C-alpha positions as a printed NumPy array, in Angstrom:
array([[-43.616, -22.067,  68.982],
       [-40.48 , -21.838,  67.505],
       [-39.73 , -25.73 ,  67.005],
       [-43.065, -25.506,  65.447],
       [-42.512, -22.531,  62.294],
       [-39.251, -24.179,  61.647],
       [-40.359, -28.08 ,  60.898],
       [-43.827, -26.454,  59.032],
       [-40.99 , -24.164,  56.713],
       [-38.766, -27.594,  56.489],
       [-41.793, -29.569,  55.401],
       [-42.772, -26.74 ,  52.814],
       [-39.626, -26.51 ,  51.661],
       [-39.725, -30.003,  50.826],
       [-42.91 , -29.851,  48.856],
       [-41.188, -26.89 ,  46.753],
       [-39.136, -29.49 ,  46.084],
       [-41.165, -32.404,  45.446],
       [-43.095, -29.87 ,  42.783],
       [-40.334, -28.679,  41.063],
       [-39.332, -32.215,  40.579],
       [-42.221, -32.884,  39.14 ],
       [-43.207, -29.828,  37.122],
       [-39.396, -29.609,  35.371],
       [-39.772, -33.03 ,  33.227],
       [-43.466, -32.383,  32.25 ],
       [-42.017, -28.584,  31.286],
       [-39.477, -31.029,  28.876],
       [-41.3  , -32.927,  27.814],
       [-44.582, -30.702,  26.871],
       [-41.621, -28.198,  24.599],
       [-40.387, -31.205,  23.269],
       [-43.616, -32.469,  22.294],
       [-43.91 , -29.023,  19.928],
       [-40.742, -29.218,  17.885],
       [-41.866, -32.457,  17.034],
       [-40.055, -34.974,  19.709],
       [-37.206, -32.654,  19.209],
       [-35.12 , -30.385,  21.822],
       [-36.194, -27.23 ,  21.87 ],
       [-34.169, -24.904,  19.284],
       [-31.603, -23.438,  22.328],
       [-30.695, -26.617,  23.577],
       [-29.435, -27.9  ,  19.668],
       [-25.686, -28.696,  19.15 ],
       [-23.838, -25.426,  18.418],
       [-20.953, -26.928,  16.758],
       [-22.234, -28.26 ,  13.515],
       [-20.052, -29.384,  10.451],
       [-19.555, -26.646,   8.77 ],
       [-20.106, -26.141,   4.487],
       [-17.336, -28.4  ,   2.674],
       [-15.316, -26.692,  -0.123],
       [-15.644, -27.165,  -3.516],
       [-17.861, -29.943,  -4.407],
       [-15.541, -33.336,  -6.314],
       [-18.681, -31.778,  -9.242],
       [-17.47 , -28.339,  -8.947],
       [-13.775, -29.37 ,  -8.949],
       [-14.127, -32.013, -11.495],
       [-16.656, -29.364, -14.155],
       [-13.018, -26.894, -13.387],
       [-10.414, -29.279, -14.724],
       [-12.765, -30.014, -16.995],
       [-12.138, -26.601, -18.623],
       [ -8.338, -26.428, -18.264],
       [ -8.291, -25.227, -14.353],
       [ -6.338, -26.221, -11.267],
       [ -8.282, -25.425,  -8.204],
       [ -5.817, -23.08 ,  -5.997],
       [ -8.043, -23.234,  -2.625],
       [ -9.7  , -26.51 ,  -1.72 ],
       [-12.096, -24.472,   0.927],
       [-10.925, -26.121,   4.341],
       [ -7.159, -25.459,   4.429],
       [ -4.712, -23.453,   3.882],
       [ -3.267, -25.798,   1.702],
       [ -0.338, -24.631,  -1.058],
       [ -0.225, -21.059,   0.973],
       [  1.225, -19.835,   3.172],
       [  1.023, -15.888,   5.074],
       [  3.514, -13.682,   4.16 ],
       [  5.884, -11.95 ,   6.654],
       [  4.951,  -8.917,   5.939],
       [  5.308,  -6.257,   9.128],
       [  2.626,  -5.377,  11.422],
       [ -0.186,  -8.428,   9.451],
       [ -2.896,  -9.411,  10.03 ],
       [ -3.949, -12.796,  10.798],
       [ -4.621, -15.153,   7.963],
       [ -7.395, -17.872,   8.55 ],
       [ -9.509, -20.147,   6.722],
       [-13.171, -19.24 ,   7.532],
       [-15.487, -22.53 ,   5.847],
       [-18.464, -20.7  ,   6.751],
       [-17.656, -17.131,   6.027],
       [-20.911, -14.453,   5.106],
       [-20.006, -11.116,   4.245],
       [-20.399,  -8.676,   6.899],
       [-24.129,  -6.557,   7.291],
       [-23.377,  -4.085,   9.767],
       [-21.719,  -1.821,   7.734],
       [-22.488,   1.646,   6.253],
       [-23.968,   1.683,   2.639],
       [-25.382,  -0.532,   0.06 ],
       [-26.395,  -3.465,   1.475],
       [-24.487,  -6.797,  -0.044],
       [-25.834,  -8.628,  -2.64 ],
       [-27.649, -10.998,  -1.352],
       [-25.682, -14.156,  -3.157],
       [-22.578, -12.44 ,  -0.633],
       [-25.09 , -13.558,   1.858],
       [-24.75 , -17.491,   1.6  ],
       [-21.926, -18.979,   3.844],
       [-19.229, -20.429,   2.343],
       [-15.412, -21.387,   2.491],
       [-12.835, -18.239,   2.474],
       [ -9.498, -17.299,   2.909],
       [ -9.718, -13.953,   5.493],
       [ -7.269, -11.85 ,   5.101],
       [ -7.642,  -9.473,   8.854],
       [ -6.528,  -5.612,   8.975],
       [ -3.253,  -5.207,   9.402],
       [ -1.331,  -2.05 ,   9.826],
       [  0.031,  -2.079,   6.211],
       [  0.347,  -5.133,   4.889],
       [ -1.683,  -8.585,   5.273],
       [ -1.078, -11.41 ,   2.121],
       [ -0.605, -15.082,   0.982],
       [  1.461, -15.99 ,  -1.035],
       [  1.218, -19.421,  -3.267],
       [  4.512, -22.245,  -2.619],
       [  4.215, -24.506,  -4.923],
       [  5.343, -24.126,  -8.946],
       [  3.581, -21.74 , -11.181],
       [  3.94 , -21.05 , -14.879],
       [  5.691, -17.279, -16.468],
       [  3.651, -16.766, -19.408],
       [  0.913, -18.331, -20.62 ],
       [ -1.022, -19.06 , -17.883],
       [ -4.447, -16.958, -16.254],
       [ -5.514, -16.513, -12.797],
       [ -9.008, -16.26 , -11.242],
       [-10.48 , -15.864,  -7.974],
       [-13.189, -13.898,  -5.884],
       [-12.058, -10.925,  -3.967],
       [-14.325,  -8.58 ,  -0.98 ],
       [-13.799,  -6.14 ,   1.072],
       [-14.676,  -6.668,   4.461],
       [-13.525,  -3.578,   6.128],
       [-11.077,  -0.376,   5.317],
       [-10.346,   1.758,   2.59 ],
       [ -7.741,   0.389,   0.511],
       [ -7.214,  -2.175,  -1.615],
       [ -8.443,  -4.669,  -0.776],
       [ -6.495,  -7.268,  -4.046],
       [ -3.032,  -6.868,  -4.257],
       [ -2.386, -10.308,  -7.126],
       [  1.287, -10.515,  -7.669],
       [  1.764, -12.862, -10.947],
       [  4.906, -13.858, -12.844],
       [  5.604, -12.252, -16.057],
       [  8.677, -14.595, -17.71 ],
       [ 11.394, -13.408, -15.262],
       [ 10.242, -10.248, -13.797],
       [  7.025,  -9.884, -11.423],
       [  3.768,  -7.985, -11.584],
       [  0.649,  -6.718,  -9.558],
       [ -3.046,  -6.196, -10.127],
       [ -4.66 ,  -3.698,  -7.667],
       [ -8.244,  -3.133,  -6.785],
       [ -8.789,  -0.207,  -5.094],
       [ -5.76 ,   1.453,  -4.093],
       [ -4.831,   4.211,  -3.334],
       [ -7.655,   5.34 ,  -0.866],
       [-10.381,   2.884,  -2.315],
       [-10.438,   3.602,  -6.296],
       [ -7.58 ,   3.021,  -8.88 ],
       [ -6.989,  -0.23 , -10.293],
       [ -4.162,  -0.992, -12.526],
       [ -0.759,  -2.847, -13.258],
       [  2.128,  -1.537, -10.768],
       [  4.433,  -1.345, -12.469],
       [  5.384,  -0.329, -15.872],
       [  8.589,   1.093, -16.41 ],
       [  8.767,   2.017, -12.994],
       [  5.344,   3.669, -12.447],
       [  2.86 ,   2.243, -10.682],
       [ -1.   ,   1.413, -10.325],
       [ -1.445,   5.153,  -9.459],
       [  0.313,   6.698, -12.447],
       [  0.689,   4.706, -15.62 ],
       [ -1.246,   3.671, -18.812],
       [ -3.804,   1.277, -16.992],
       [ -4.953,   3.67 , -14.14 ],
       [ -8.17 ,   3.205, -13.498],
       [-10.418,   4.884, -11.018],
       [-13.478,   2.424, -10.1  ],
       [-15.849,   2.175,  -7.011],
       [-15.752,  -0.735,  -4.586],
       [-18.575,  -1.742,  -2.342],
       [-17.785,  -3.366,   0.929],
       [-19.125,  -6.6  ,   1.311],
       [-19.475,  -7.642,  -2.348],
       [-17.97 , -10.555,  -3.902],
       [-15.779,  -9.59 ,  -7.091],
       [-14.665, -12.264,  -9.994],
       [-11.153, -10.879, -10.646],
       [ -8.593, -12.77 , -13.907],
       [ -5.268, -12.15 , -15.051],
       [ -4.184, -13.544, -18.135],
       [ -0.449, -13.227, -18.814],
       [  0.626, -14.01 , -22.389],
       [  3.258, -13.087, -24.753],
       [  3.667,  -9.41 , -25.195],
       [  0.202,  -8.746, -23.167],
       [ -1.443,  -8.606, -20.282],
       [ -4.963,  -8.498, -20.003],
       [ -6.985,  -8.014, -16.414],
       [-11.291,  -8.169, -16.006],
       [-12.688,  -7.591, -12.725],
       [-16.356,  -9.339, -13.163],
       [-17.248,  -9.324, -17.116],
       [-15.54 ,  -5.781, -17.352],
       [-11.936,  -5.879, -19.267],
       [-10.096,  -3.22 , -17.417],
       [ -6.395,  -3.93 , -18.617],
       [ -5.317,  -4.965, -21.889],
       [ -1.328,  -3.451, -22.798],
       [  1.291,  -4.622, -24.806],
       [  4.498,  -5.819, -22.814],
       [  6.776,  -6.06 , -25.556],
       [  8.866,  -2.461, -24.681],
       [  7.803,  -2.363, -21.327],
       [  9.556,  -3.048, -18.266],
       [  7.549,  -5.301, -15.814],
       [  8.423,  -4.957, -12.1  ],
       [  6.688,  -4.489,  -8.534],
       [  6.768,  -1.351,  -6.417],
       [  9.437,  -1.575,  -3.817],
       [  8.697,  -2.263,  -0.659],
       [  7.52 ,  -5.599,   1.631],
       [  5.14 ,  -6.16 ,  -2.069],
       [  8.411,  -8.938,  -2.768],
       [  7.663, -10.798,  -0.321],
       [  4.431, -11.971,  -2.584],
       [  6.287, -14.029,  -5.677],
       [  6.068, -15.611,  -6.813],
       [  2.45 , -15.608,  -7.057],
       [  0.465, -13.878,  -3.93 ],
       [ -2.272, -11.752,  -3.056],
       [ -2.684,  -8.975,  -0.642],
       [ -4.421,  -5.868,   1.172],
       [ -3.375,  -2.837,   2.375],
       [ -5.222,  -1.358,   5.51 ],
       [ -8.367,  -3.579,   5.077],
       [ -9.283,  -6.607,   5.762],
       [-10.574,  -8.811,   2.87 ],
       [-12.08 , -12.461,   1.858],
       [-10.594, -14.632,  -0.845],
       [-12.626, -17.929,  -2.439],
       [-12.687, -19.86 ,  -5.342],
       [ -9.124, -18.945,  -6.514],
       [ -8.056, -21.12 , -10.046],
       [ -5.3  , -21.114, -12.567],
       [ -5.461, -22.197, -16.016],
       [ -2.609, -22.593, -18.057],
       [ -2.392, -22.484, -21.618],
       [ -1.134, -24.631, -23.991],
       [ -1.021, -22.006, -27.067],
       [ -2.119, -17.983, -26.592],
       [ -5.752, -18.273, -26.964],
       [ -7.579, -16.771, -29.586],
       [ -9.838, -14.652, -28.164],
       [ -9.442, -12.277, -24.973],
       [-12.061, -13.876, -22.79 ],
       [-12.258, -17.641, -21.827],
       [-15.106, -19.888, -22.196],
       [-16.053, -19.339, -18.322],
       [-16.796, -15.895, -18.681],
       [-17.658, -15.807, -22.031],
       [-20.974, -18.454, -20.804],
       [-21.957, -16.44 , -18.625],
       [-22.425, -13.084, -20.956],
       [-26.277, -12.683, -21.79 ],
       [-26.77 , -13.831, -25.373],
       [-26.822, -10.556, -26.634],
       [-23.917,  -9.436, -25.126],
       [-21.585, -12.667, -26.484],
       [-22.597, -11.623, -29.73 ],
       [-21.614,  -8.7  , -30.031]])
């Protein structure tokens, strides 16, 4: 009797295996037919090619306007992670998108479009990059887009040369709201004539620009000019500390993770006649530009 039951179980198992072999291929063909002959979405490769950096057309357009692109969208070529004590990781994300799991207002739709960026991960204090090639020290401007990804302090501390000295444009410092230059006559961005208080949204790109010309430093955030200081009789310097490691040109964050993109520099043969670059003026509404 036991032998008979065993034989019946063996026959049943064999029949079940045969049924599986017949049914699975039919099921796969049915799924592929539903998806137009393609594998089901879950079966598609996940290692798709990331979006490229700036297109040749975009780089050509920047070159026509006199801009030098300082970030190729793929690598840290020309940059080096600054060895601040306790710094976070610095890496290029070719498919970066603004985080959406933060409290508060949602990021603007434009911030949710994937694209290349340099990411400064959260560190114990400063995290940043510095430029390793030649930079001018007068009659130039530098522009970039910066985003606060997470944290509560400055997400862009842009250090730049001014003749034989150096200065930093701080965006979102001292708890997240201070904007200004560090330092003028020994006073940092929180306590000199350039000090301003502004709100900054997490997950939003901000267009930041610094212009250095004879006897003047000017800065903009988006279209708003936030600094316009006569430096003729000012002592320009950096705030004492590790920020010195950002020289000659660097970007850093403080206890904050940040993202950077579209970094570029433009040199002037002569000081500009207007206080606004052609690129920014073109972006203004006609009524605003006519003022």
